[in-house]
C-alpha positions in Angstrom: 71.5 220.1 178.6 67.9 219.6 179.6 67.9 223.0 181.3 69.0 224.6 178.1 66.2 223.0 176.1 67.9 219.9 174.7 67.1 216.3 175.5 69.3 213.3 174.7 68.4 211.2 171.7 68.9 207.5 172.4 69.5 205.0 169.7 69.7 201.2 169.7 73.4 201.2 170.4 72.9 203.1 173.7 70.9 200.4 175.5 71.2 196.8 176.6 68.7 194.8 178.7 68.1 196.8 181.8 70.9 199.3 180.9 71.0 202.7 179.3 74.0 204.9 178.5 76.2 202.1 177.5 77.6 204.4 174.8 78.0 208.2 174.9 75.0 210.2 173.6 75.9 211.8 170.3 72.7 213.7 169.4 70.3 216.0 171.2 66.8 217.0 170.5 66.0 220.7 170.5 62.6 221.2 172.3 62.0 224.4 170.5 62.5 222.8 167.1 60.4 219.8 168.1 57.5 222.0 169.3 57.7 224.1 166.1 57.6 220.9 163.9 55.1 218.8 165.8 53.1 221.4 167.7 53.9 219.8 171.1 56.9 218.9 173.2 58.2 215.3 173.4 56.8 213.0 176.2 58.9 213.8 179.3 58.0 210.6 181.2 60.3 207.5 181.4 59.5 205.2 178.5 60.0 201.6 177.5 62.0 201.0 174.3 63.3 198.0 172.5 65.9 197.6 169.8 64.7 197.5 166.2 67.8 195.8 164.9 67.6 192.2 166.1 67.9 188.6 164.9 66.7 185.3 166.3 70.3 184.0 166.0 71.8 186.7 168.2 72.7 186.4 171.8 69.3 187.8 172.7 66.6 189.0 170.3 64.4 191.3 172.4 66.6 194.0 174.1 64.5 196.5 176.2 65.2 199.2 178.7 63.5 202.2 180.3 64.7 205.5 179.1 65.1 208.2 181.8 62.7 211.1 181.9 63.3 214.0 179.6 64.8 211.9 176.8 63.9 210.9 173.2 64.2 207.7 171.2 65.6 207.5 167.6 64.3 205.3 164.8 66.5 202.3 165.9 64.5 202.2 169.1 60.8 201.4 169.2 58.8 203.0 172.1 56.1 200.9 173.8 53.5 202.4 176.0 51.1 200.8 178.5 48.2 202.5 180.2 48.0 199.9 183.0 51.6 198.8 183.7 54.7 200.7 184.9 57.6 200.9 182.4 59.8 198.8 184.6 57.2 195.9 184.5 57.0 196.0 180.8 60.7 196.0 180.3 61.0 193.0 182.8 58.6 191.0 180.7 60.2 191.9 177.4 63.6 191.0 178.6 62.6 187.6 180.0 63.7 184.4 178.3 60.2 183.0 177.9 59.0 186.0 175.9 62.2 186.1 174.0 61.9 182.5 173.1 58.4 183.1 171.7 59.7 186.0 169.7 62.6 184.0 168.3 60.1 181.4 166.9 58.4 184.2 164.9 61.0 186.7 163.8 62.9 186.7 160.5 65.6 188.8 159.0 67.2 191.5 161.2 64.4 193.6 162.5 62.1 193.4 165.5 59.0 195.6 165.2 55.4 195.8 166.3 54.3 193.2 163.7 56.0 190.7 165.9 55.6 192.3 169.3 51.8 192.7 169.1 51.3 189.0 168.3 53.2 187.7 171.3 51.2 186.2 174.1 52.0 188.0 177.4 51.0 187.5 181.0 47.8 189.2 182.1 48.1 192.7 183.6 47.2 191.3 187.1 49.9 188.7 186.8 52.4 191.2 185.5 51.8 193.6 188.4 52.9 190.8 190.8 56.2 190.2 189.0 59.5 191.0 190.7 60.8 194.0 188.7 64.3 194.6 187.5 65.0 198.3 187.3 67.0 199.9 184.4 70.2 201.5 185.5 72.9 203.6 183.8 75.7 201.6 182.3 78.0 204.6 182.5 77.5 204.9 186.3 77.6 201.2 186.9 80.6 200.7 184.6 78.8 197.9 182.7 77.7 197.2 179.1 75.7 194.1 179.9 73.5 193.1 182.8 75.7 189.9 183.3 78.5 192.3 184.4 76.3 193.4 187.4 76.6 190.3 189.6 74.4 191.9 192.3 71.6 192.0 189.7 71.7 188.2 188.9 69.3 187.2 191.6 66.7 189.8 190.5 67.0 188.8 186.9 66.5 185.1 187.8 63.6 185.8 190.1 61.8 187.9 187.4 62.5 185.2 184.8 61.1 182.4 187.0 58.0 184.5 187.8 57.4 185.3 184.1 57.8 181.5 183.3 55.3 180.7 186.0 52.9 183.3 184.7 53.1 181.4 181.3 52.3 178.1 183.2 55.8 176.9 182.5 57.9 174.7 184.9 61.6 174.1 185.4 61.9 171.6 182.6 60.3 174.0 180.2 62.7 176.8 181.3 65.7 174.5 181.1 64.7 173.8 177.5 64.2 177.5 176.7 67.7 178.2 178.0 69.1 175.6 175.8 67.9 177.5 172.7 70.2 180.5 173.5 73.7 179.0 172.6 75.3 182.4 171.9 74.3 183.7 175.3 75.7 180.6 176.9 79.0 181.0 175.1 79.4 184.7 175.7 78.1 184.8 179.3 79.2 181.4 180.7 79.2 182.4 184.4 75.8 184.0 184.3 74.5 181.1 182.2 75.8 178.6 184.8 74.2 180.6 187.6 70.8 180.4 185.8 71.2 176.7 185.2 71.9 176.2 189.0 68.7 178.2 189.9 66.7 176.1 187.5 67.9 172.9 189.2 67.0 174.4 192.6 63.5 175.1 191.2 63.2 171.5 189.9 64.1 170.1 193.4 61.6 172.6 195.0 58.6 171.5 192.9 59.6 167.8 192.7 61.3 166.9 196.0 63.4 163.8 195.8 64.1 164.0 192.0 67.5 164.1 190.5 69.1 167.2 189.1 68.0 168.3 185.6 70.0 166.9 182.7 72.0 170.0 181.7 70.2 170.4 178.4 71.6 173.8 177.8 75.2 172.8 178.1 74.6 169.8 175.8 72.8 171.9 173.2 75.5 174.5 173.3 78.3 171.9 172.8 76.5 170.3 169.9 75.8 173.7 168.3 79.5 174.6 168.5 80.5 171.4 166.8 77.8 171.6 164.1 76.1 168.5 165.4 72.7 170.1 165.7 70.7 173.1 164.6 70.6 176.2 166.9 67.0 175.4 168.0 65.5 171.9 168.4 62.3 171.4 166.6 60.0 170.3 169.4 59.4 172.9 172.1 57.0 174.1 174.8 55.2 177.2 173.8 54.1 179.8 176.3 50.3 180.4 176.0 47.7 182.7 177.4 46.2 181.8 180.8 
């Protein structure tokens, strides 16, 4: 279609973290009509987008991906540009648990917009460039609707999350607590969640040799949340801060 002058129009339902094309494209943008209306063609470069429809009680709040070149984003996707960082780096930071945790403490209702995003502390550009990056892939080609279904991507997702946490000056105990505040994720993605918990315990042993395994805070919090014994998010928490 691009050769005929039409680019796909992506909406929120078409993306997941690190995935695009999880649903069939329904609408296409006419380049001729766009140029006639706006006096220029849409940006042809790959672009970072995040879902506008979001809640701090969902499985995840910030859901970002990199749209392919020669594509457009609809009004249920917000586009984020960086002059100094590659789109894949920005998406990796946005999809991390530490940043999502920060967002969940600030958001309300069912929308995530620049009012919240622009107020979130992020790693410095130099620190971000050193992060291991998770690339966005096509859900259609991979046969997946969620990154947890791509087992080969688990290690990359973990390494990027640990690196983002360290950029925030967080340690394994902090990250374990952060994981415990995502009970819906734990319930819906139990195998992936267990994998992340195991990696956190390895991190704990690495930085504190000879110590016992972490108390499985996430599992306890999830169990209590299911039975109504506690609120979804404990009141005291570590807060990522600028370096």
